[in-house]
C-alpha positions, 0 to 999 in steps of 0.5 A: 873303901871300893877301891881297897876292895877292888885292889884285894879282888883284882884278878889280872894275872889270869888275862896275863898268864899266858906272858908268864911261863915257869919254864922261860923265867930264867930266861926271861931274867937273863934278858930283862938283865942284858937291856939293864932292866934290873927288877924283881917280881912279887905275887899279889896273893894275900895281905902282903905281897909275896917276894918268891926267891927273897926267903934267904935275903936279908930284906933292906931299904934298898932292895925293897924300896929302891928296886924296881918291881912288878907285881903279878896280881892274883886276888890278893887276900880276896882268893876270888879270881877263876882257878886262883889255886892254879894261877897263884901255883904259876905266878909263884912259880915263875916269880922264884925263878925269875927272882932266883936268876935276877939275884944271881945275875944283879949280885955280879953286877957293878951298875946295880944299885943295891949289889952290896945288899946282896954280896954273901946272900946270894947262893 
C-alpha cells in the first residue's frame, strides 16, 4: 500500500519542469522524430494518466500499448505537489503541443509501427 500512495504523490515534474517549456514542445517533437524516437507524453495528474492531443484519436492497442510513452508526474491523484495547478497547466500544455506535432510526423512516417491507426485521424 505504501508504494501505491508514493506513486500517486509523485511530483517529479517539479524538478524537471525547466526541461518542458511549452513554447519549445513542437521543436522537441521534431528533434525526437529526426532521431527516430517516436514517443508520446502522458501526464499523471489524476486517477488515470491524461493523454493531451489524443482527444480525436481513436484509442488502439498499438497506440497505447505498443508505442513509447513518457510520463510527466504531477502528483497523480494526490494533488500534493507544490504549485500543483501551475505544474499541471505547464505539463498539459507541453504534452498537448508535443503530442500533436509527433502525431503529425508519425502519421507521415513509413517506419512508425502504428501509422495505419493514425490515417484519417490526425488533423
